[in-house]
N, C-alpha and C positions, 0 to 999 in steps of 0.2 A: 542071842546076846551079842555075838560077834558082830552081827549086822548093825545092831544098835550102837555099839561102840564105834564102828566105822562111820556111821552117820554123824555121831557126835564129833568125831575127829574131823570130818569133812566140814562141819559147821564152824568149828574153831578156825580151821584154815581159811574158810571162806570169809569170815568176818575180818580176819587180819588182812587178807588180801584186798578185800573190798575197801577197807579203810585206807589202805596204801594207794589204791587207784582212785579214790574219791567217789566211790559209788554209794552215795547217801541213801538211795532207795533200798539197795540191797542190805546195807548195814541196818537200816531201820527194820526191814522185814525180819532179819535174823534175830535182832534183839526182841522183837515182838513174839518170835517163836521160842523165846526163853534162853537164847545163847548167852552165856555169862560174858559180860563185857571185859572181865579181868582175866580171861583165859590167855595163855601165852603159847608160843611155838617152842621148838626145841632150843632156841637160843635166847629165850626170854622176852621176845618181842610181843607186845600186846597190840590190839587195834589202836589204842590211844597213842602208843609210840609211833606207829606208822602215820596216823592222821596228823599228828603234831609235826613230824618230820617233813611230810609232804605239803604242809600248809593248808589242810582241809579244815577250815574253821568250823563249818556247820557240823561236820562229823565229830570234831572235838567237843563241841557244845553238847551234842546228842549223847555222846559217851559219858560225859560228866553228869548229865541229867540222869543217866542210867547207873550212876554210882561207880563208874570206872575210877580206879585209884590213880591219882595223878603223880604219886611219889614212887611208884614201882620202878625198879632198875632192871634193865635187860642184861644180857650176858656180857655186854661191853661196859656195864656200870653206868649206863646213860638213862636219865629220866626223860619223860616226854617234854618237859620244859627245856631241858638241855638241848634236845634235838630241835625244838622250835627256835631257840636262840641261835643255834648253829646255822640254821637255814635262813635266819633273818625274818621269820614269820612273827612280826611284832604284835599283831592283834591276837594271835594265839598265845603268845607269851603273856599278854595282858589278861586274857581269859583264864589262863591257868593260875595266874597270881591272884585274880579276884575270886575265882570260883573253885580253885583247886587248893594248891599249897601256897600259903602266904610266905613272903620273904622272911618274916619273923620266925617262921617254923623251921627255916633252914639253918644249917651250920654256916659259920663264916666262910669256911672252905668251899662249901657248895655254892653259896651265893656269889662268891668271888669268881668261881669257875664259870658261872653263867656270863658274867661280864667279859671274862677273858675270851670265851669261845665266840661271843658275838663280835668282840673286837678283832680277833684273829681273822675273821672272814669279812671284816669291813662293814658291818651292819650298824651304822651310826644311829639310826632311829631306834633300833632295839636296845642299843647301849643306853641311849637317853631314857628310854622307858624304865630300864632296870635301875638306873640312878634315881629316877623319880620315885621308885619304890624302895629307895634307901639301901640299895646294894652297896657293900663296901668296896673301896677302890685300892686302899693301901694293903700291901702284903707284909708278911713277917719279914724281919730283917734278912736281907740277902736274897729274897725272892723277887722275881720279876713281877712288875705290875701290868695291868692292862695297857697303861701308857707306854711301857717299854715295847709291848707287842705292836701297838699301833704305830709307833715310831719306826720300828724295824720294817714293818710291812709297807710303810708309806701311806697309811690310811689317814690322810690329812683331815678329813671330815670327822673321823672318830677322835683324832687328837684334839680337835677343836671342842668337841663335846666334853671330853675328859678334862681338858684344861680349864674350860669355863666352870665346870663343876668344882674343880679344885679351888678356884678363886672364891667360890661362894661358901666354902666350908669354914666352919669355926672349930678350931682345935683347942683343947684344954692346955693350960700352962704345962702340965705334966707331960702331955703328948708332945708339946713343942720342944721340951728339953731332953726327952728320952729318945727321940728319933725324928725322922723327917716328918714335917707337919703336912706335907702335900706330896702327891705323886711325882710332881715335876722334879723334886729333889731326891726321890728314892733311888737307892743304888741296888743293883742286882748282885749276883754272886761274883761277877767280874769287877765290881766296883764302878759300874757305869750308870749314869743317870739317863733317862730316856732320850734327851736331846743328843747325846753321843751317837745314837743309832740313826737319828734323822740326818745328822751331818755326815757320818761315815758311809751311810748307804746312799747319799746324794739325793735324798728326796726333797726337791726344791720347794714344793708347795707345803710340805710338812714343816720344813725349816721356817718358812714364812709364818705359819700358824703359831709355832712356838714363840717366835720373836714378837709377834703381835700381842700375844697373851702375856708373855713374860719378858719384857725388854731387858731385864737384868741378865738374861742369858747371853747377851752380846759380849759380856766380859767374863763369862763362865769358862772354866778350864776343865780338861779331862783329868783322869785320876793321877796322871804324872805331871800335873800343873802346867800343861800346855794349853793356851787359849784355843777354844774350838774354831775361832776365826782363822787360825793359822792352818788348819787342816785343808780347806779348799784352796788356800793360797799355795801351799806346797804341792797340792795335787793338780794344780793348773785348772781348777774348776771355776772359771771366771764368772759364770752366771750366778753361782752360789756366793762368790765374793761380793758381787753386786747386791745381792739380797742383804748381806750383812751391812754393806755401806749405805744402802737406801734406808735401812732401819736405824742408822745412826751409830754404828760401831766406832769406837775411839781408834782412829787411824794410827795412833802412837801406842796402842796397847802393847805391853811387853810380856814376854814369857819369863820363865825362871832364870834364864841366862841373860836377861836384859835386852834380848833382841826383839825387834818389832817385825811387823809383816813385811816391810821392805827388805830387811836383812834376809828373811826366809825366802822371799821370791827370788832374790839375786843368788842365793845359795842353790836354789833349785835350778835356776838357769845355768849356773856353772856346771852342775852335775849332768845336765842333759837328759834327765829321766822322763820328763813330760814335755808336751808341746804347749805352745802359747805362753811361754814364760815372759817373752818380751812385752806382749800385750798386757800381761799381769803387772809388770813393772810400771808401764805407762799408766795403767788404771790407778795404781796406788799413788803415783806421783800427782796425777790429776786431782786426787782427793786430799792432797796436802801432806803426804808422807814425807817426813824430814830426811833429807840426804845427809844431815850432820848428826843424826841420833847415834849415840854410842851404846854398845852393850856393856856388860859389867867388866869386860876386859879392855874397854876403851876403843873398840873397833866400830867404825862407821860402815854403812852398807857397801861402800866402794871397796872396802877391804876384801870382800868376799867374791869379787869378780875378776876374771882374767880376760874378759871381753872388752876390747877398746871402745866398741860402740856403746856398751852399757856404761863404761867408765865416763865417756864424754857426755852421755845423756845426763848422768848424775851431776857432773860438773857444770854443764850448761844450765841445768835446773837450779842449781845453787846460785849461779850468777844472775839468773833472771829474778829470783826471789830477793836477792840482795839489792839488785837495782830497783825493784819495785817496792822495797821496804816491807816485804811480806814475812810473816812468821812462818815457822815450819808447819804449823797446824792450820794455816790458811790455804784452802783449796785454790789452786790456780792451774788452769789448763794451758800448757805451752807446747808448741810443736817442737820436735827435735831439730837440731841444727840441720840445714839443707844437706850437708855432706854425709849425714847419717840417717837420712830418711830411707825407709825400706820400700 
């Protein structure tokens, strides 16, 4: 009896290990011998868990044909489809959805979790498949969405999938008035929309994807009403500032104190916290930033500098525009006066 039990135990271990290693012939032979496809090891792992996790499509199909249960959870509370989504095994996810457990049979929490784990690991194709099967993308109030995760991680291709899906959704009137109608406007527990993380984490390609899909984000503000455009300006991230400019940001966009990007760039230059501030000032002036713009206290950008070079650069820029009859919003590239060239 003890010997029989030992053989049964060995068979169970063998089919779970064989599924993990992709040994289709061995899994087939063990099933033909009558091994239960739903047996699990001491931590709740079944052969289907391992095959889905490792991306062995033929073994997953065989196990499903032999009545393996697709919804069983292991000791980590993971289902086979969760492990497949985490690994980016798109065709196995499809197989499990079509032949195993349908999306409609899952709770909203479970289906949202699938999208999030595929997003977290940057599997754009898997995310697209889950969306095609009508997986939800919006989270409860205050919860982070898949788009938050994609923006944080800089998975620009996943962001593109989610944003395009967002744009194609139709929300009811009630949904539109009771909460964000789209992921792009959803706020997490900290009050941040996904775009906040793309900007603050300096993911350039991700920022471009957001702005291409939702140009209105060019004028969007963070939770304290500071335009996102000002973040790279004050951080000295000139390549990101160029992305905003190339996408048509309003160069005279103002924050809650009435200050514009040029005010902020000059303040940053005076403080000396970051490098490249002079280049930033030149860039903003080249794109038409007004040297005469006043904040709500009546201060122009020149008010915020103690640097004579910056002061003269602003004055010469004002003189050139006055001479040429340019408005403050008309881009004009002008070289600094000879005595102040670096």
